[in-house]
BAKE-118382 format. One record per residue (C-alpha): residue number from 1; x, y, z; chain. Coordinates in pm, 1 decimal, always signed. Example, Ala and Ser with C-alpha at 12.3 -4.5 7.8 and 13.67 -1.06 7.14 Angstrom:
2
TORMI  seq         x         y         z  mol
TORMI    1   +1230.0    -450.0    +780.0    A
TORMI    2   +1367.0    -106.0    +714.0    A
REM end
This chain:
250
TORMI  seq         x         y         z  mol
TORMI    1  +20079.8   +6734.9  +27007.9    A
TORMI    2  +20238.4   +6423.0  +26861.3    A
TORMI    3  +20135.8   +6150.5  +26621.8    A
TORMI    4  +20142.4   +5825.1  +26810.5    A
TORMI    5  +20309.3   +5510.0  +26689.6    A
TORMI    6  +20052.2   +5258.1  +26805.9    A
TORMI    7  +20247.6   +4938.7  +26749.2    A
TORMI    8  +20205.7   +4718.2  +27057.2    A
TORMI    9  +20481.3   +4663.1  +27308.9    A
TORMI   10  +20546.6   +4297.1  +27386.5    A
TORMI   11  +20685.5   +4142.8  +27702.2    A
TORMI   12  +20709.7   +3793.4  +27842.2    A
TORMI   13  +20382.1   +3697.9  +28009.1    A
TORMI   14  +20564.9   +3571.3  +28316.9    A
TORMI   15  +20733.0   +3906.5  +28373.8    A
TORMI   16  +20576.6   +4094.8  +28663.6    A
TORMI   17  +20626.6   +4427.9  +28489.9    A
TORMI   18  +20357.2   +4596.3  +28283.4    A
TORMI   19  +20239.8   +4538.6  +28020.4    A
TORMI   20  +20211.1   +4162.0  +28058.5    A
TORMI   21  +20002.7   +4060.8  +27756.2    A
TORMI   22  +20145.9   +3884.1  +27449.6    A
TORMI   23  +20081.5   +4021.0  +27099.6    A
TORMI   24  +19716.2   +4006.4  +27001.4    A
TORMI   25  +19526.4   +4024.3  +26676.4    A
TORMI   26  +19304.8   +4277.4  +26849.8    A
TORMI   27  +19591.4   +4520.6  +26902.3    A
TORMI   28  +19504.9   +4881.2  +26817.8    A
TORMI   29  +19683.8   +4914.3  +26484.7    A
TORMI   30  +19407.8   +5048.8  +26265.5    A
TORMI   31  +19441.3   +5416.9  +26349.0    A
TORMI   32  +19709.3   +5674.2  +26413.7    A
TORMI   33  +19624.1   +5858.8  +26731.0    A
TORMI   34  +19691.4   +6227.3  +26785.3    A
TORMI   35  +19787.8   +6265.9  +27151.1    A
TORMI   36  +19729.9   +6613.6  +27288.2    A
TORMI   37  +19995.8   +6800.4  +27484.6    A
TORMI   38  +19725.4   +6926.5  +27717.1    A
TORMI   39  +19572.3   +6792.3  +28038.5    A
TORMI   40  +19622.1   +6431.3  +28141.8    A
TORMI   41  +19372.7   +6191.1  +28298.0    A
TORMI   42  +19475.4   +5966.8  +28587.4    A
TORMI   43  +19258.4   +5662.1  +28650.4    A
TORMI   44  +19312.9   +5596.2  +29021.3    A
TORMI   45  +19271.3   +5219.6  +29066.4    A
TORMI   46  +19367.1   +5217.0  +29434.5    A
TORMI   47  +19014.0   +5138.5  +29553.5    A
TORMI   48  +18991.1   +4774.8  +29447.5    A
TORMI   49  +18984.0   +4646.1  +29804.9    A
TORMI   50  +18663.3   +4842.7  +29867.3    A
TORMI   51  +18471.5   +4664.2  +29590.9    A
TORMI   52  +18360.9   +4308.8  +29527.2    A
TORMI   53  +18451.1   +4126.8  +29206.5    A
TORMI   54  +18129.6   +4232.6  +29033.7    A
TORMI   55  +18204.1   +4601.1  +29088.2    A
TORMI   56  +18568.7   +4554.3  +28993.8    A
TORMI   57  +18460.4   +4410.8  +28659.3    A
TORMI   58  +18231.1   +4709.3  +28610.9    A
TORMI   59  +18527.0   +4939.3  +28672.1    A
TORMI   60  +18720.5   +4759.8  +28398.5    A
TORMI   61  +18423.6   +4778.0  +28162.2    A
TORMI   62  +18380.9   +5149.9  +28219.2    A
TORMI   63  +18755.5   +5206.5  +28186.9    A
TORMI   64  +18748.8   +5023.6  +27854.6    A
TORMI   65  +18467.2   +5250.6  +27735.7    A
TORMI   66  +18669.6   +5552.2  +27847.6    A
TORMI   67  +18969.4   +5434.3  +27646.8    A
TORMI   68  +18757.4   +5377.0  +27336.8    A
TORMI   69  +18600.1   +5722.6  +27355.6    A
TORMI   70  +18936.8   +5885.8  +27411.2    A
TORMI   71  +19096.6   +5700.5  +27121.5    A
TORMI   72  +18824.4   +5813.7  +26881.2    A
TORMI   73  +18863.7   +6179.7  +26974.5    A
TORMI   74  +19030.8   +6418.8  +26733.9    A
TORMI   75  +19293.9   +6477.0  +27001.4    A
TORMI   76  +19327.2   +6203.7  +27262.8    A
TORMI   77  +19425.0   +6296.1  +27616.7    A
TORMI   78  +19704.6   +6099.4  +27785.2    A
TORMI   79  +19547.7   +5831.5  +28006.2    A
TORMI   80  +19742.2   +5701.6  +28307.6    A
TORMI   81  +19621.7   +5402.5  +28511.2    A
TORMI   82  +19782.9   +5396.9  +28856.4    A
TORMI   83  +19782.1   +5148.3  +29147.3    A
TORMI   84  +19740.7   +4865.2  +28897.1    A
TORMI   85  +19808.8   +4560.1  +29113.8    A
TORMI   86  +19806.4   +4195.1  +29007.2    A
TORMI   87  +19428.9   +4164.5  +29042.9    A
TORMI   88  +19368.1   +4466.9  +28821.4    A
TORMI   89  +19623.0   +4342.5  +28567.6    A
TORMI   90  +19439.4   +4012.1  +28538.7    A
TORMI   91  +19108.8   +4191.5  +28483.3    A
TORMI   92  +19260.6   +4438.0  +28237.6    A
TORMI   93  +19416.6   +4150.8  +28046.2    A
TORMI   94  +19067.1   +4018.5  +27970.5    A
TORMI   95  +18985.4   +4333.0  +27771.6    A
TORMI   96  +19326.6   +4339.9  +27597.0    A
TORMI   97  +19413.2   +4658.2  +27785.0    A
TORMI   98  +19784.7   +4598.5  +27754.4    A
TORMI   99  +19748.0   +4612.3  +27377.1    A
TORMI  100  +19592.1   +4958.0  +27394.7    A
TORMI  101  +19783.2   +5236.4  +27224.4    A
TORMI  102  +20097.9   +5268.4  +27433.3    A
TORMI  103  +20152.6   +5631.9  +27341.3    A
TORMI  104  +19811.7   +5726.6  +27473.0    A
TORMI  105  +19789.7   +5489.5  +27771.5    A
TORMI  106  +20030.2   +5421.6  +28055.3    A
TORMI  107  +20002.2   +5164.6  +28335.0    A
TORMI  108  +20173.2   +5203.5  +28671.9    A
TORMI  109  +20180.8   +4970.3  +28973.2    A
TORMI  110  +20240.6   +5258.9  +29211.0    A
TORMI  111  +19992.0   +5514.1  +29333.8    A
TORMI  112  +20023.1   +5844.9  +29153.6    A
TORMI  113  +20131.0   +6002.2  +29483.4    A
TORMI  114  +20452.6   +5796.6  +29459.4    A
TORMI  115  +20533.2   +5852.3  +29091.5    A
TORMI  116  +20822.6   +6095.1  +29052.5    A
TORMI  117  +20719.2   +6250.5  +28722.5    A
TORMI  118  +20369.1   +6337.7  +28849.9    A
TORMI  119  +20410.8   +6640.2  +29081.7    A
TORMI  120  +20130.0   +6649.6  +29336.1    A
TORMI  121  +20119.3   +7026.3  +29291.1    A
TORMI  122  +19992.8   +6958.5  +28937.7    A
TORMI  123  +19727.2   +6706.5  +29041.9    A
TORMI  124  +19354.1   +6776.3  +29071.6    A
TORMI  125  +19131.1   +6509.2  +29226.0    A
TORMI  126  +18780.4   +6523.0  +29081.0    A
TORMI  127  +18522.4   +6461.5  +29350.4    A
TORMI  128  +18169.2   +6571.8  +29426.2    A
TORMI  129  +18270.9   +6609.8  +29791.4    A
TORMI  130  +18402.2   +6963.9  +29747.7    A
TORMI  131  +18262.5   +7309.0  +29681.0    A
TORMI  132  +18554.3   +7401.3  +29455.4    A
TORMI  133  +18442.2   +7419.3  +29093.7    A
TORMI  134  +18653.3   +7321.4  +28795.4    A
TORMI  135  +18575.4   +7573.2  +28522.8    A
TORMI  136  +18855.3   +7505.4  +28276.5    A
TORMI  137  +19110.2   +7232.5  +28209.4    A
TORMI  138  +19463.0   +7345.3  +28279.0    A
TORMI  139  +19692.1   +7190.8  +28014.4    A
TORMI  140  +19961.6   +7140.2  +28277.5    A
TORMI  141  +19742.7   +6946.6  +28519.6    A
TORMI  142  +19664.9   +6581.4  +28588.6    A
TORMI  143  +19293.8   +6522.6  +28652.9    A
TORMI  144  +19224.6   +6219.2  +28871.1    A
TORMI  145  +18916.3   +6001.0  +28833.3    A
TORMI  146  +18867.0   +5780.3  +29137.1    A
TORMI  147  +18776.3   +5437.7  +28998.2    A
TORMI  148  +18541.5   +5350.9  +29282.6    A
TORMI  149  +18181.9   +5239.0  +29237.7    A
TORMI  150  +17902.5   +5222.5  +29496.3    A
TORMI  151  +17987.1   +5561.7  +29643.7    A
TORMI  152  +17685.2   +5556.7  +29875.3    A
TORMI  153  +17851.8   +5318.0  +30118.2    A
TORMI  154  +18196.2   +5475.6  +30083.0    A
TORMI  155  +18116.1   +5843.8  +30064.3    A
TORMI  156  +18405.8   +6075.7  +30131.9    A
TORMI  157  +18693.8   +5831.2  +30087.3    A
TORMI  158  +18841.4   +6010.8  +29785.9    A
TORMI  159  +18798.6   +6342.5  +29964.8    A
TORMI  160  +18980.5   +6208.6  +30271.0    A
TORMI  161  +19258.0   +6068.1  +30052.5    A
TORMI  162  +19306.9   +6403.4  +29880.9    A
TORMI  163  +19314.0   +6585.2  +30214.5    A
TORMI  164  +19566.7   +6337.1  +30353.4    A
TORMI  165  +19802.7   +6398.6  +30061.9    A
TORMI  166  +19733.8   +6771.4  +30029.5    A
TORMI  167  +19591.2   +6731.9  +29679.2    A
TORMI  168  +19364.2   +6997.3  +29535.7    A
TORMI  169  +19004.2   +6890.7  +29476.9    A
TORMI  170  +18748.6   +7017.1  +29229.8    A
TORMI  171  +18405.4   +6911.2  +29113.8    A
TORMI  172  +18266.2   +6925.6  +28763.0    A
TORMI  173  +18049.5   +7236.9  +28707.6    A
TORMI  174  +17730.4   +7040.0  +28645.8    A
TORMI  175  +17475.5   +7267.1  +28820.9    A
TORMI  176  +17642.3   +7574.9  +28674.6    A
TORMI  177  +17575.9   +7458.6  +28318.3    A
TORMI  178  +17285.1   +7213.8  +28309.2    A
TORMI  179  +16975.5   +7090.8  +28482.3    A
TORMI  180  +16928.5   +6715.8  +28501.4    A
TORMI  181  +16698.0   +6466.9  +28664.7    A
TORMI  182  +16822.2   +6245.6  +28945.2    A
TORMI  183  +17152.8   +6261.5  +29128.7    A
TORMI  184  +17461.7   +6423.1  +28981.9    A
TORMI  185  +17645.0   +6090.7  +28977.9    A
TORMI  186  +17833.5   +5987.9  +28665.0    A
TORMI  187  +18007.9   +5670.0  +28556.8    A
TORMI  188  +18383.7   +5654.7  +28514.1    A
TORMI  189  +18354.1   +5660.9  +28135.3    A
TORMI  190  +18113.8   +5956.3  +28144.0    A
TORMI  191  +18357.8   +6163.4  +28348.3    A
TORMI  192  +18640.9   +6069.4  +28112.7    A
TORMI  193  +18430.6   +6153.0  +27807.2    A
TORMI  194  +18341.6   +6494.8  +27946.7    A
TORMI  195  +18710.3   +6569.8  +28005.0    A
TORMI  196  +18798.0   +6453.5  +27654.1    A
TORMI  197  +18521.9   +6664.7  +27499.3    A
TORMI  198  +18624.3   +6976.9  +27690.3    A
TORMI  199  +18987.3   +6903.6  +27608.5    A
TORMI  200  +18887.3   +6903.3  +27242.0    A
TORMI  201  +18720.5   +7242.6  +27257.1    A
TORMI  202  +18359.2   +7180.6  +27359.1    A
TORMI  203  +18217.5   +7404.8  +27627.8    A
TORMI  204  +18106.6   +7242.0  +27950.2    A
TORMI  205  +17737.1   +7264.4  +27871.4    A
TORMI  206  +17769.1   +7088.3  +27537.3    A
TORMI  207  +18002.7   +6828.5  +27687.3    A
TORMI  208  +17751.0   +6746.1  +27960.0    A
TORMI  209  +17450.7   +6731.2  +27727.1    A
TORMI  210  +17637.0   +6518.9  +27472.3    A
TORMI  211  +17760.7   +6274.3  +27736.9    A
TORMI  212  +17501.9   +6235.4  +28012.1    A
TORMI  213  +17234.9   +5973.1  +27927.9    A
TORMI  214  +16911.6   +6107.7  +27781.3    A
TORMI  215  +16709.3   +5944.4  +28061.7    A
TORMI  216  +16852.7   +6207.2  +28296.8    A
TORMI  217  +16719.2   +6476.9  +28063.3    A
TORMI  218  +17027.5   +6703.6  +28071.7    A
TORMI  219  +16931.9   +7055.6  +27963.9    A
TORMI  220  +17159.1   +7357.7  +27932.4    A
TORMI  221  +17065.1   +7650.7  +28151.4    A
TORMI  222  +17079.5   +8020.6  +28068.8    A
TORMI  223  +17443.6   +8115.8  +28107.6    A
TORMI  224  +17340.3   +8476.4  +28159.9    A
TORMI  225  +17188.8   +8360.4  +28488.1    A
TORMI  226  +17476.4   +8141.6  +28609.4    A
TORMI  227  +17790.4   +8237.4  +28424.8    A
TORMI  228  +18135.4   +8092.5  +28490.0    A
TORMI  229  +18441.3   +8269.4  +28360.6    A
TORMI  230  +18780.4   +8135.2  +28260.1    A
TORMI  231  +19044.9   +8305.4  +28475.6    A
TORMI  232  +19290.4   +8309.0  +28187.1    A
TORMI  233  +19048.1   +8522.8  +27989.3    A
TORMI  234  +18989.2   +8759.3  +28284.0    A
TORMI  235  +19344.0   +8791.6  +28415.2    A
TORMI  236  +19330.2   +9170.1  +28417.1    A
TORMI  237  +19033.2   +9186.4  +28654.3    A
TORMI  238  +19084.3   +9325.2  +29001.1    A
TORMI  239  +19205.1   +9066.1  +29250.0    A
TORMI  240  +18894.4   +9095.5  +29464.3    A
TORMI  241  +18679.2   +9004.9  +29163.5    A
TORMI  242  +18871.7   +8684.2  +29108.2    A
TORMI  243  +18892.6   +8544.2  +29458.8    A
TORMI  244  +18666.7   +8248.0  +29526.6    A
TORMI  245  +18522.2   +8240.7  +29175.8    A
TORMI  246  +18688.8   +7959.0  +28984.0    A
TORMI  247  +18899.5   +7650.1  +29025.0    A
TORMI  248  +19001.7   +7719.9  +29381.4    A
TORMI  249  +19201.4   +7466.8  +29581.7    A
TORMI  250  +19030.0   +7270.2  +29856.8    A
REM end
């Protein structure tokens, strides 16, 4: 891990490169951030054209919450925003996003599939549209959160995107660890918070219960009934015992 220097980076506002914001009194200078060497979170912003302005603003609000939660963690996870076009930059500017801690946050205009230092073989797209369960966070992986709201009318688009680019897909192990009321649909910031909590050592059950709103009544289930194992801890098991049990690729 490294201790971040959180002094803001400044660039001319007319420059088309990121970040575009001038220095601000609200810059994050009040805390040194410990950035973990472990898993990274990609915020995939490529879905803006599928949402109206109201939903786009909600995406920014939830992304801002995700940043705040991550920054307050004992060990922050690297946060990479990709496909940040001019429209997203204007919306992000309103929440001073370009003054966020530059050692913890990175903004890219390109899709993550076109960024050279992000190997697609190390990318995991988190989506409910798969049967493959994520049971541990691989410190070498990039976990993608699709920043798309109103999934009901656009179901399957992130799944189709991952298939098109041969990206592995996994879902969070919600039913394996908790019972909850209503649909297993989480906000962008809730997904990010769960990843941050697990990345800081919480087990999945605690991370879910501590993150999911109380109105959904999240309750941990008996792990003796539905137990998930970490493959790194069971590497000496017979191969037939491991197949199809954890973090498989879609």
